N, C-alpha and C positions, 0 to 999 in steps of 0.2 A: 504493500500500500504506500502511496506517496507520502513523504514526510509532511507532518503538520496536520493531517486529516485523522480525526479520532476514529479508531477502530478497536473493537474488542479483542483483536487477535494480533495486530501488528502496528507498532508505533515506534518512532525513533526520532532523536534530535539531541541538541546540546542542552545539558543541565550543569549546574555547579554542585559538586558533591563535597561535603565536609570531610577533610582528611585528618588533621590534627591541629593542636593549638598553635603550632609554629607556622604551618603553611595555610591553615584556614580552608576556605572553599577553593577548589580547583575545578577547572572546566573539564568535563568528561562527556564522551559520546555514549548516550544511553539508548538501549534497544529493548522494546517490549515485544516479545514473540512467544506464542503458544503458552501463555500463562507464566512466563519467566521474564524477570526484569534483570538485564545484565548491563554492565558498563565497561567502557574501554577508554584509553587515552585519546584515541582518534579513530576515524573510520578504517584506516589501514590495518589496525590491530584486530579487526573482526575476523581476519583470515587465519590468525594463529594464536592470539593471546586474549583471554577473557580475564578481567581483573576481579570480577565478583558477580554472583548471581543470587537472586532471591526467588523462591517459588511463591507465587501469589495465592496459592490455594489456601494456605493457613496464615496469611500475613495480615498485618494491621496497617491501614493507611490513614494517616492523621494530618490534617491541615494545621500549620502553625500560624502563619500570617498570610498576607496577600501574595508573598513570593515563595514561601518555604513550606515544605511538607516532609513527612517522615514515612518511610516504608520499613517495617520490621517483621521478622518471622517469629517474634516472641522469644527467640533464643539468642544465638551468638551473632546474628546478622542484623544490622540496622543501617539503613541508608538515610542520611540527612541530606536532602536535596533542595535546590533553590532554582527557580526559573528566572528568566530575564524580565518577565512582566507578568501581570496578573492573568491575562488571557491565556498565555502559554501555560501557566501553572494549572489553570482550570482544565485545559485540554488534557494535560498529563494525568490529573487526578481522575477525570472522567474515564480516560482510557484505562487506567489502572483498576478502577472499580469495575468496569465492564469485563476486563480480563480476569479479575478475581472471581466474579460471579460465574463466568464461563468455566474457569478452572475448577471451582467447587462442584459445578454441575457435572463436569467431566469425571471428577473423582468419584462422585456418587454413582454415575453410570458404569464406571469400571468395576464396582463391586458386584454389579448384576451381570456383567459380561461373562459369558461361558465359552467353553471351547479351549482347545490347546493352543498356546501361543509359542511353544518351543520352536516350531518349524519356521517361525518368522525370524528367529535370531540369526540365521545365516544369510539374511538378505543384505542388500547393498548398504554401504556405510553412509549413503546419502539420505538416510531415513528422515533425519530432521528436516532437510530441505523439502523432501517429498511430502511430509506431513504439513509443513507450512503452506506449500502450494495447494494441497488438497483442501486445507481449511479455507483458504481464500475462495476457491471455486465453490465450495459448499455455501459460503456466505452469499456469494453472488446469486446462486440458485434460489436460496431462501428469500433473498430480497426480490428477485423477479417473481417468485411465487406469490409473495404478498401483494406486489403491485398489480399483477394480472388479476388476482382475485378481487382486489379492491375496485379496480376500474371496471371489471366485468359486472360486479354487483351494482355499481352506480349506473352503468349503461342500461342494465336490465330494468332497474327501478324507473329510470327516465322513460324508457320505451313503454313500460307498463302503464305509467301515468298518462302518456299520450294515447295509448290504446283505449283506455277507459273513457277519455274525453271525446275522441272523434274517430273511432275505429272504422265506422261505416261511411263517414263523410269524406274521408280522404283515402283513396285506394293506395296511395304511396306509403301510407303508414302501415298498411297491411304487409306490403313487401318488406319494409324495414323490420317489422316484427319477425317475419320469417327468417331474415338474415341474422337477426340477433339471436334467435333460437339456435341456428346453425353454429354461430360463434360460441354460444354457451356450451353446446355439446362438445365441439372440438377443443375448446380451452380446458374443459373439465377433463377430457382425456389426456391433454398435455400435462395438466397439473398432477394427474394421477401418476403418470410416468415419471415426472420429476420427483414426486414424493417417494416413489419406490427407489429411485436412484439415490436420493438423499439418505434414506434409511440404510441402504446397503453401504454407501460410502462412509456414513457415520460409524457403523459397526466395524468396518475395516480400520478406520482411523483409531478407534478405541483399542483394538488389538495391537496396532503398531505402537501406540503411545505406551500401553501397558508393558509391551516387550522391552522397549527402550528404557523405561524407568527401572524395570527389574534388572536389566544389564548394568545400568549405571550404579544401582544400589549394590549389586554383587561386586563390581569393580572396587568401589569405595571400601566395602567390607574386607576384601582380600588385601588391599593396600594397607589397611589398618592392622590386619592380622600379621602381615609381613613385618611391619615396623615393630609391632609388639614382640614378635618372635626374635627379631634381630637384637632388641634390647635385652630380652631374657637370655639369649645366647651369650652376649657380652658379660652380663652379670654372673652367669654360671661359670664362665671362664675365670673371672676374677676370684670367685668363691673357691674353685678347685685349686687354683694356684696358692691362695692364701692358706687353705687347709692342708695342702700337701706338705708344706714346710721344706720344699726342695727348691733350689735356685732354678727358675725357669725363665730364660731370656724372653723378652717380649717379642712379638712377631716382627722381627726385623730390627736388629741392633747394629747393622753394618752400614757402611757408607754407600751411597748410590749417586748416580749421575743424573737421575731423574726420578720422579715419583712413579710408583708401580702402575701398571695398566689398570683401567677401569674394571675389567672383568676378571682380574686375578683372584678376587675374593670368591668367585663362584666357579673357578676352574678346579677340577679334580686333582689337587696337588698330590694326593696319594697315588693317583693313577700314573704319575710320573716320578714317584719316589718321595719319601718324606723321612723325617728323622726323629728319633727319640729325644726327649729333653732330659733323660736320665744319663748318668755317666757311663752306664753299662748297657748291654743289650736287653731286649725284651725277653722275659722268661717264657719257656715253653708252656708253662702252666696257664697262660692267658687263654681266655675263651676263643673259640674259633671265629667269633665275631670280629676279633682284632685283625683278621686277615683282610677285612674290608678296607683297612687303612694301609697306606704305603709307608713302610719304614725302610726306605732304601738309602737313607743318608742320615748322618747324625746332625745334631744342632749346628747352626751356622758357626758358633764359636767352638763347640765340642768337636766339630769336624777337624779341627787342628790338633786332635788328641789331647784335649784339655778336660780335666775332671771337674766334678761338682765341688764348689768351694766349701771349705770347712767353716765352722762357727768362728766369727770374729774376723773373717776375711772378706774383703770386697770382691765383687765379681771378677774384675780385671786382675786383681792380685792373685786370686786363687787360680784363675785360668792359666796364668803364666808361672806362678810360683811352684806348683806341684810338678810341673814338667821340667822346671829348671831352664826355661827358655830365656834367652837374653833379650833385653828390651831393645827394640829396633832403633837404630840411629836415625835422627831427624835429618841428617844431612844428605844421605844417599848420594855420595859424591862420585860413585862409579857410573859415569855417563856412558851410554851405549855408543858403539861405533856403527853408524848406519852408512849404507852406500850413498855416494854423492848423488845429488839430484841430477837427473838427465831425462827431462820430459820427452825428448825425441825418441828415446829408447824404451820408454814405458809403454806397456801394452794398452790398447784402447779398451775402455770399460763400456759395458752395455748400458744403454739409456732407456730401455723399455723392457717390459715383461708382458706375458700373455694377458689378454683382457679377462677381467673377472666374470665368471659365468653368472647367469641370472638365477641363482638358487635362493629362493626366498624362504625364510624361516623366522618364526616369531619367538623372541626370547621368553615371552610369558608362557608359551606352550611348554617350555622346559621348567621354568621357575615354579609354576603352579603345582607341579608334582613333587616339589622338593621342600614344601613347607614343613618346618619342624626338624629338618636335617641340618647338619653342620655345613655351612655355606662353602667351606673350603674343601668339601668332599663331593661336590656336585659335578658330574662329568659334563663337559661342554663339547659339542661337535665343532669341527673345523669351520663350519659355515660362519661362525662369528669371529674367526681369526683373520689375520693377514699373513701372507706367506713369508714371514720372518720369524726368527727365534727372538726371545727376549734378550739374548746376548747380542744379537745384531742390532736390536732396537737401542740398547744402551750405547753401543759403538756409534750408531747413527747420530743420536742426539748430541753426543759429546764431540764427534769428529767432523760433522758436516761443516761447521764454521770454525775449524781449527786454525784457519788463517788468522783469526783474531789473536790466538796465542803467539803466532809468529810475529805479528805486529807488536804485541806486548813485549816480546823478548828483545825487539830492536829499540824499545823506548828507554831513554836514559832516565827520565823522571819516574821515580817509584810510585808517586801518586797518580800520574797519568797511566802508568802500567796497571795500577789497580782498577782504573776506569775500564781498560780493555778486558781485564779478567772478569769484571762485573758484566760487561756486555756479552762476553762469551757465555757466562752462566745464563743470562736472560735468553739467549738464543736457543738454549737447550729445551726451552718450554714450547717452542714454536711448532713442533710437529703435531701437537694435539689439536690444532685449529681445524684441519681437514680430516684427520684420521682418528677414528674411534674403534677400529678393528683391533682385536686382542692378539698380541704376538704369541707364538707357541711357548709354553713353559718348557725350559730346558730340562733334559734328563740329568741326573746326577753324574758329574764328570764330563758333561758335554762342553766343548770348547768352540771358540770362534776367533779366527785371526783376520786382520784386515791390514794388508801391507801396501802402503802408498809411498814408500820411501823414495822411489825413483822419480815420481812426478810431484808429490805433495810434501815429501820430506818427513813423514812419520809412519809408524806402524803401531798397531795395538793388538793386544791379546786379552780374551775374556775366558773365564772358566766358571762353571756352576760348582761352587764349593760347598753348598748345603742345599737341602731341599725342604726342610721343615724346621724353622721357617725358611722360605726360599731366599737364597742369597747367592750372589755372583760377585766376582772380582774382575776388575779391568786394569790393565797397565798399558799406557800409551807413551811412546818414546819418540823424541825428536832430538836432534843434536843441540837444540837450544832450550828445550823445555821438557819436563817430565810430568805427566798427569796420571794419578792412580786413585782408585776409588773402589769401595764395595757397594753393592746395591741390595738394600733390604728395607722394608717399611712395614708398618702396621696399617691395617685397613678395617674400617667399621661399615657394615652394610646397614643402612637405616630404612630399608624398604623402598624409599623413593630416590635415594641418592647414596653414593658411596664416598666415604671420607678416607683419604689416604694421607698418612703422616710419616715422612721419612725421619730417620733418627741420627744418622752419623755424618761423615764429612767427605768432601771432595778435596783432594790435595793437588796443587799446581806449584811446581818449582821451576825456577829459571836458572840456567847454568851460569850466565855471565854475572848477574847481579846477586845470586844466592838468595833471592827473595823466595819465601815459602808462604803460599796463600792457602787458607782452608775456609770452607763454608759448609753449613748444613743446607738441606733442601727446603723449598717452599711447599707447604701442604697443598694437596689437590682435592677437588671435589668433582665427582662425575654425576651429572644430573640426568633425570629421565631414564633411570635404569629399567623401569617396568613399562611406562607409557610415554610415548613421544620420542623425539629424536635425541640421541645421546649428544651431550656436549660437556666439555671439560673446562673448569675454571681453576685458576691458580690464585691463591690469596694468602697473605701472611707477610711476615718480615724475615729477611735474611741478612746476616752479618758476615761479611768477608773480611778476614783478618790477615795482615802481613805480619808474620811472627818475627821477622827480622827487624823491621822498623817500627812496629806498633801502629802503623796506619790502618784505618778501618773504613769500610764502605757499608752504609746502611741502606738496604733496598726494601721497598714496600710494594707488594703486589696487591692492588686494590680489588676487592671482591666485586663482581658484577651484580647489579641490582636492577630490577624492573623499575624501581621508583627513584633511581638516581639519574642525574643528568651527566654523570662522569663518563668520560670516554671508556668504552669497554676494553678490558684487558690492559689497563694502564699500569705502568710501573714508574715509580719515582725513587730517587736515591740521592744521597749526599756522601762525598768522600771527605774524611777527616784525617788530619795528621795526628801524631801522637799527643799533641797538646789539645786535641778535640776542637781544633779550628777548622771550619769548613773550607775546602780548597776547590772542589768541583761539585757541580750539581748534574744529576742524570735524570732524564725524563723520556718517556716513549711508551710503546706498547710491546708486549712480548710476542705478538703475532705479526708485527710490521717493521718497526725500526726503533733504534735507540739513539738519542742525541745527548750531548753533554756540553756544559759551559764551565769556563774557569771563573771562580769567584774572586771579585775584585776586593771586597772587604767583608770581614766576618769577625764576630767575637767568639771566644771560647764558650762552649755550652756544656751543660751537664745533663743529668737525668738518664733514664733508660729508654731506649727505643726512639723511633723517629718522631713520635707524638710530642716528645719533650724538646725537640730541636727548635732553635730560634731561626726564623726565615733569614736567608742570606741574600746578598746582592749578586746578580749575575752580570758578567762582563763579556762583551763581544758577541758575535753571532754564534748560533749553535753549530756544533760539529757532529756529523753523523758518524757514529762508531760502528753501527751494525744495521743492516737492512735485510729483510727476508727476500730470498732469491725467487726468481720467477718459477711458476709451476708449469709443467708441460700442458699442452693444449688439451689433451684427452685424459688428464689425470683422474677424472671421476671414474673412468672405465678401468683404471689400473690401480685401484685401492688408494688413490690420491698420493701415489709415490712421486717424490722428486727424482730428478736424474740420479742424484747421489744414492737415494734409497734403492733404485733399480739395480745398482751395481753391487749391492751388499750380498745377494745370494747367487751371484754368478759362479758357475762351477769352476773349480780350480783343482787339478789333479795333484798338486803339491801339498794340500792341506792335510792335517792329521786325520786319522780314521774317526776321531770323536768330533770332528768339526761339523757344525750344524748344516753346512752345505750338503753333507752326505745323509742327512736325515730323510728317510724315504717318504713319510707322510707329508712333510713340508714341501718336498719336491713335487709330489703328486698334486697337492693343492695348488701350487703355482701353475702347473700345467692344466688345471681345470677339472681334474678327476676327484671331486669331493668325496664320492662314495668310497673309492679305493683308499683315499687318505684317511677317512674315518676308521676303516677296517684296520689299516696298518697302525694307526694311533692306538687302538685298543690292544693290538698285539704287542707293541712296544711297552705299553703300561703293564700288561700281564707279565712280560719278561722281566721288567724291573721289579715287580713283586716277587718273582721267583728268585732273583738274585738276592733280595733281602732275606727270604726264607732260607736260602742256602747259607748265607752268612750267619744267621741266627742258629742254624743247626750246628755249624762249625763251632760257634761260641759255646753252645750248650755242651758239646763234647769236651771242649777244653776245660770248662768249669767242672764237669764230672770227674776229670782227672786231677782237679785241684790246681790247675794252671790259671789262676785268676788274672794275673798280670798279662799273660799272653792273650787271654780271652778278651780283656778290655781293649788291648791293642788291635785285635782283629775286628772288634765291634765298631770301632770308630772309623769313619771315612776320612782318608787323608787326600786332600787335593793334590793333583799331580804337579802343578806348576806354581802354586802359591802356598804360603805358610802364615798362620795367624801369629801376629806379634802386636806389641803395644807401641803406639806412636807417642813420642815424647812431647810433641807440641800440643796435642789434644788430650792425651792420656786415654785415648780410645783404642779398642782392639780393631785392627784392620788386617788384611791379607797382603803380605808383601810378595812380589814376584821373585821367584827363586833363580830365574834364568834357565837357559838350556833349551828353550823351545825353538828358537830360531836356528840354533845349531842342529837340533834334531831334524828340523825341516830341511835344512841344507843337505844333510846326509840321508834323509828319508829313513831314519831309525826311530821307531816308535815303541820301544820295548816297554812292557808293563801296562799298556793301555788296554782296557776292557773294550771289546767291540760292542758298544751299547746299542748299536742300530741293527744288530742281527736279531731275528725273531725265531730262529730254530733252537734246538736244545743245546747246541754247542756254544751259544752266546753267553751262557751262565759263567763259564770259566775260561773262555778263550781270550788270549792276549794277542796283540798284533805286533809284528816285528818290522813290517814294511808297509808302505802305502799300497792301497788297492789300485 
């Protein structure tokens, strides 16, 4: 219905809605449709975002003054509205009252409606629009019905009066009388047909409305149940840890280069191996139900052969003290010898991958069958993945813009070098803008190498060092800088969103200056887990510290809000010297670009966090330190991969047998064979369970012989290329690269590596001595 015309079914226009005592009344686009009053910020928002809705069937409508009125459902929803003039207010009140009366009448009719409505639930998603259009047509028919009946009766009365006055005196009146009778007969037939159609249409409309309301109600109930179960799960975890009296590291106490992926909380982490939080193996006396869990790796810290701490010891002290491990040196002065850059000799990397097949699958169809289960034990098909391992994902986010570290290494000023390091960290968040596909969870012992020493001057190595909690380590080397990190984080599933909190540090060292930078990760939130399109937001504060000079950079990632006028994905920051005097200011967005300014004047400031900082004066034009690279033209068809991401999974015959390029389910998915990929994925998970059971049986046999020390050594997983140590600068546990990988690659000698990608019986104990 056109705007401004009062209708009992459809009315829309601008009103002023009360928001709060600070902002007062704000202009909102209001829509009355099918007994529901909704509001939006503008007309464009009607396509995707509704700010609020009240069902008028049980609402109260009260006029306050000549401009204001209130609509309330008697519960939590109350709209205080204001029109621009008295006439417009009266139009809205009239339309609302008519819509309320009609909604009440419809609700009463629904109680009398019979018949099954389940068959209607599979119909088109455009049911709301269909019902709205149908309502309009029915109203038109009813109006025509009333008009035809009214005019027909008036005409018949008029002709009857004339007939009584002079029926015999004027022959023309007799003819008119006959025509009127014919009109009455035909119009009566037409009205009867219209009445039948109206009755039929109204009965169908009631069924449609009933079905939709039932589905909405079910969806809301399921979302509430999910959120409640997620909270109960978290509280039970805390209670178990508290009552057990055993040191249990939180889910992820290692360093990472990015926040974990949105769907990792619902991936079957056992199906790809997990770890005990005990210092020893699981006892064979456990129930068979324990086999449903994967125990193919030890705890991320225990995996370095570290025992449970004794009373009076801190976690890190006990982890290192009992083993007698030496504390790692913070200097790491042994810089690698890399081949000289020679881009002309470097091989060409691929810049495309096969197009993603159109395999549609609803996440809710999986999640609804998992209510009440541990979310970390829900198996997920590859349909929700992207054809990369999590090891490759970490390498991507940290290495795609590694040129910023080259630029920082060439910078003489340590404060400006800190700006470049901060810009590099901000760039690691940019991949979540277009991509929400979940990477493959690595198997325990899985590795990934990325050697770009000939053209880009760096190479990096990643290894999955633990699986319960999931943790990996990465070591990236250049002749000018050294970057190393662990990757682990805790996640909380809240029913509607997933909250991810990293815990440890990323380390960047520069050879010439000796500067050593560390920082923790910004928390991430993944929205619309159940309903709607997935999107990721980064929000929180990050502090980057130069442990040599005492310089610091405070970064603040602003949370996105529907009700904020702030630029989405905005980042601000200030670089301070050791005297807490601001020297540089940083501003930008983590999905587009970062700029910085040198500060011309500033006073020393105190306090904790950015909120307490005194605004400073910027000097000179902004300098762009980082900008997001162009996306390929057809990136939507290829998982939204950049050219850099397309090169990550390119086959290389020189890589180790445990390299994720050799993982068969991942390769099948990239080629488009999702069914075969799901089958192989299950086989790999089963084989990893078998390796765990084989190790437990060996441990039980050793314990039966009284060889407890040897049994504990067998039970703990030892990473092949990394070892857990304590960092002096942060006092945190991290995994240091032991060396030897690149030499083994050159010689193609891979002694002691388990062939984790084999699915036959030989995979349980087979080791590989040469590349395939």
